[in-house]
C-alpha positions in Angstrom: 6.1 -31.1 18.7 5.9 -34.1 16.4 5.4 -34.6 12.8 2.2 -36.6 13.5 0.0 -33.8 14.9 1.2 -30.3 15.8 -1.0 -27.5 17.2 -0.3 -24.3 15.3 -1.9 -20.9 15.8 -1.9 -18.5 12.8 -2.1 -14.8 13.6 -3.3 -13.1 10.5 -4.8 -15.7 8.1 -4.4 -13.6 5.0 -2.5 -14.3 1.8 0.6 -15.8 3.6 -1.0 -16.9 6.9 -4.1 -18.3 5.2 -2.0 -20.4 2.8 0.2 -21.8 5.6 -2.8 -22.5 7.8 -4.6 -24.3 5.0 -1.6 -26.4 4.0 -0.9 -27.4 7.6 -4.6 -28.3 8.3 -4.7 -30.3 5.1 -1.6 -32.2 6.4 -3.6 -33.2 9.5 -2.4 -30.7 12.1 -4.5 -28.7 14.5 -4.7 -25.2 13.2 -6.2 -22.3 15.1 -6.6 -19.1 13.1 -6.7 -15.8 15.0 -8.5 -12.9 13.5 -11.3 -10.3 13.9 -14.8 -11.5 14.8 -16.2 -11.5 11.2 -13.2 -13.3 9.7 -13.0 -15.8 12.5 -16.7 -16.6 12.0 -16.2 -17.1 8.2 -13.2 -19.4 8.8 -15.1 -21.4 11.4 -18.1 -21.8 9.0 -16.4 -22.2 5.6 -12.8 -23.1 6.3 -10.0 -21.7 4.1 -10.4 -22.1 0.3 -7.2 -22.2 -1.6 -6.7 -21.8 -5.4 -3.1 -22.7 -6.2 -1.4 -23.8 -9.4 1.1 -25.8 -7.3 -1.2 -27.3 -4.6 -4.5 -27.4 -6.5 -7.9 -26.1 -5.4 -9.0 -27.3 -1.9 -10.8 -26.3 1.2 -9.2 -26.8 4.6 -11.1 -26.9 7.9 -9.6 -24.9 10.7 -10.5 -23.7 14.1 -10.9 -19.9 14.5 -11.0 -17.5 17.3 -10.4 -13.8 18.1 -7.8 -14.6 20.9 -5.5 -17.5 21.7 -7.0 -19.7 24.5 -5.1 -23.0 24.0 -1.3 -23.3 24.3 0.1 -24.2 20.8 3.4 -25.6 19.7 4.0 -22.6 17.5 2.4 -19.3 16.5 2.9 -18.2 12.9 2.6 -14.4 12.8 1.6 -13.3 9.4 0.0 -9.9 10.0 1.4 -6.8 8.3 4.0 -4.9 10.3 1.5 -2.0 10.5 -0.9 -4.2 12.5 1.7 -6.1 14.6 1.5 -4.2 17.9 -2.3 -4.1 18.0 -2.6 -7.8 17.0 -0.4 -9.0 19.9 -3.5 -8.7 22.1 -4.8 -11.8 20.3 -1.8 -13.8 21.6 -1.6 -12.9 25.3 1.7 -13.9 26.9 -0.2 -15.9 29.5 -1.5 -18.3 26.8 1.8 -18.8 25.0 3.5 -21.1 27.4 6.5 -22.7 25.7 5.3 -21.9 22.2 7.6 -20.7 19.4 6.7 -17.4 17.9 7.4 -17.5 14.2 7.0 -14.1 12.6 6.8 -14.0 8.8 7.1 -10.2 8.7 8.9 -8.0 6.3 11.8 -5.9 7.5 14.5 -6.5 10.1 13.3 -4.7 13.3 10.3 -6.8 14.4 12.2 -9.6 16.4 13.0 -7.0 19.1 9.4 -6.1 19.6 8.3 -9.8 19.8 11.1 -10.6 22.2 9.7 -8.0 24.5 6.4 -9.8 24.4 7.6 -13.4 24.8 10.7 -15.3 25.8 13.5 -14.2 23.6 14.7 -17.8 23.1 11.2 -18.7 21.8 11.1 -16.1 19.0 12.1 -17.7 15.7 12.0 -15.2 12.8 11.2 -16.7 9.5 11.5 -15.6 5.9 9.0 -16.7 3.3 9.2 -16.3 -0.5 5.8 -16.6 -2.0 3.2 -14.7 -4.0 -0.2 -15.4 -2.3 -3.1 -13.1 -1.9 -6.3 -13.1 0.2 -9.0 -12.2 -2.3 -11.8 -12.4 0.3 -12.0 -13.6 4.0 -11.1 -17.3 3.9 -10.2 -17.3 0.2 -6.5 -17.4 -0.9 -5.0 -17.3 -4.4 -1.4 -18.7 -4.5 0.1 -17.6 -7.8 3.9 -18.2 -7.5 5.3 -21.6 -8.5 7.1 -21.8 -5.1 6.7 -21.4 -1.4 10.1 -21.3 0.3 10.6 -20.8 4.1 13.8 -20.1 6.0 13.6 -20.6 9.8 16.1 -19.0 12.1 16.6 -17.5 15.5 20.0 -17.0 17.1 18.8 -17.6 20.8 16.4 -20.4 19.9 17.5 -23.9 20.7 18.3 -25.6 17.4 16.2 -28.7 18.2 13.1 -26.5 18.4 13.8 -25.2 14.9 14.7 -28.7 13.6 11.4 -30.0 15.0 9.2 -27.4 13.3 11.0 -27.4 9.9 9.8 -30.9 8.8 6.2 -30.1 9.9 6.2 -27.2 7.5 8.1 -29.1 4.8 5.7 -32.0 4.9 2.8 -29.7 4.4 4.2 -28.2 1.2 6.7 -25.3 1.6 10.3 -26.0 0.9 11.8 -25.4 4.3 15.3 -25.0 5.7 16.9 -23.9 9.0 19.5 -21.2 8.8 22.1 -20.6 11.5 22.5 -16.8 11.2 19.3 -14.7 12.0 20.7 -11.4 10.8 21.9 -12.9 7.5 18.6 -14.6 6.9 16.6 -11.4 7.5 18.8 -9.2 5.5 18.9 -11.7 2.6 15.1 -11.2 2.3 15.4 -7.4 2.9 18.1 -7.0 0.2 15.7 -8.5 -2.3 12.5 -7.1 -1.0 13.3 -3.5 -0.5 14.2 -2.6 -4.1 11.3 -4.7 -5.4 8.7 -3.3 -3.1 9.8 0.3 -3.2 10.0 0.5 -7.0 7.0 -1.6 -8.0 4.9 0.6 -5.6 6.6 3.9 -6.6 5.7 3.3 -10.3 2.7 1.1 -10.0 4.3 -1.4 -12.3 4.9 -5.2 -12.1 8.5 -6.5 -11.8 9.0 -7.1 -15.5 8.4 -3.5 -16.4 10.4 -2.2 -13.5 13.4 -4.2 -14.4 13.3 -3.0 -18.0 11.9 0.6 -17.9 13.7 1.5 -14.6 16.7 -0.7 -14.7 19.3 1.9 -13.7 17.2 2.8 -10.6 16.7 -0.8 -9.7 20.4 -1.5 -10.0 21.2 1.5 -7.8 18.7 0.5 -5.1 20.0 -3.1 -5.1 23.6 -1.8 -4.7 22.7 0.6 -1.9 20.7 -2.1 0.0 23.5 -4.6 -0.4 26.0 -2.0 1.1 23.7 -1.4 4.1 23.3 -5.2 4.6 27.0 -5.7 4.5 27.7 -2.9 6.9 25.2 -4.4 9.3 27.1 -7.7 9.2 25.2 -9.6 6.5 27.2 -9.6 3.3 25.0 -9.3 0.2 25.7 -9.9 -3.5 24.1 -7.2 -5.8 24.7 -9.1 -9.0 23.0 -12.2 -7.6 20.0 -10.1 -6.5 19.6 -8.6 -10.0 19.9 -12.1 -11.5 17.0 -13.3 -9.2 14.8 -10.4 -10.3 15.5 -11.3 -13.9 14.4 -14.9 -13.2 11.0 -14.1 -11.7 7.8 -13.9 -13.7 7.4 -10.5 -15.4 3.9 -10.0 -13.9 5.0 -10.4 -10.3 3.9 -7.7 -7.9 5.1 -6.9 -4.5 2.8 -7.1 -1.5 3.4 -3.4 -0.9 2.2 -2.6 -4.4 -0.9 -4.7 -3.9 -1.6 -2.8 -0.7 -1.3 0.5 -2.5 -3.6 -0.7 -5.2 -6.2 -1.7 -2.6 -5.8 1.5 -0.6 -4.4 -0.3 2.5 -1.7 1.0 4.8 1.8 0.5 3.4 4.7 -1.2 5.2 6.9 1.7 4.1 8.4 2.3 7.5 9.1 -1.5 8.1 10.9 -1.7 4.8 12.1 1.7 3.5 12.3 3.3 7.0 14.2 0.4 8.4 16.6 0.5 5.5 17.3 4.2 6.0 17.7 3.8 9.7 20.3 1.1 9.3 22.1 3.2 6.6 22.3 6.1 9.0 23.6 3.9 11.9 26.4 2.7 9.7 27.1 5.9 7.7 26.2 4.3 4.3 25.0 6.8 1.7 21.7 5.7 0.1 20.5 8.7 -2.1 18.3 6.7 -4.3 16.6 4.9 -1.4 16.1 8.2 0.4 14.4 9.7 -2.7 12.2 6.8 -3.4 11.1 6.5 0.3 10.4 10.2 0.4 8.4 10.0 -2.8 6.3 7.2 -1.4 5.9 9.0 1.9 4.5 12.0 0.1 2.0 9.9 -1.8 0.9 8.2 1.4 0.3 11.5 3.1 -1.5 13.0 0.1 
């Protein structure tokens, strides 16, 4: 892998995957997007069109296929957790070779699944902070003023992470390598879980949640931080609340957008994983249990 030209496959070229694919292709790298037949045909014909306040409006040409056929340097996995197992058929282990698998998934439980599919020392979980939405196949709207990526992976040789980080950074995202996988994943979870659960529960953007439901937000942040700390990744509830207060009032979570669009929710990957970790460590999380139960009832209705 070099900064000059890297081959990157992107599994799930939606809001996050499509943005990363377009930025990498614009930077001159070979990008192979993996998706269903109709989306793959659209990307092959029209490329990926990005509308971004930070990166401008541009169209990036990419390769597209329904299954991986050429060994890449890295595979960026940007499908929803609800589609992860089924989508692994698009990246057969026989085609992966020495590639890094870099999942940008919510939650903390997916690395184990991927390490059963590929070499454990080639699975490098990543955390991304961005608001980016696929509004149509091959059309991405990036609305947050930032794209921040943390790369990690305890069993992954550090030189492999250090080689990929500048490739991503040069394409646009602010990128860093973190030494503690559990801390990196829980840092995202500690922020995401309260945000996703409450914006979805009330159908409100972050600004209204942090004012109209402040007590509930504070309680969820405190509970999630306690679970994170019990699992070996100390968290700071006050810092998390300060981050919420600093984000744009109109910001929505991806789970909320999925609910609005009638798509399957990542409730188990986020809320379910939080409750399972709480039970393992004996941490009481009454607010989280109630909110997850409420969302579960809505999902089944």
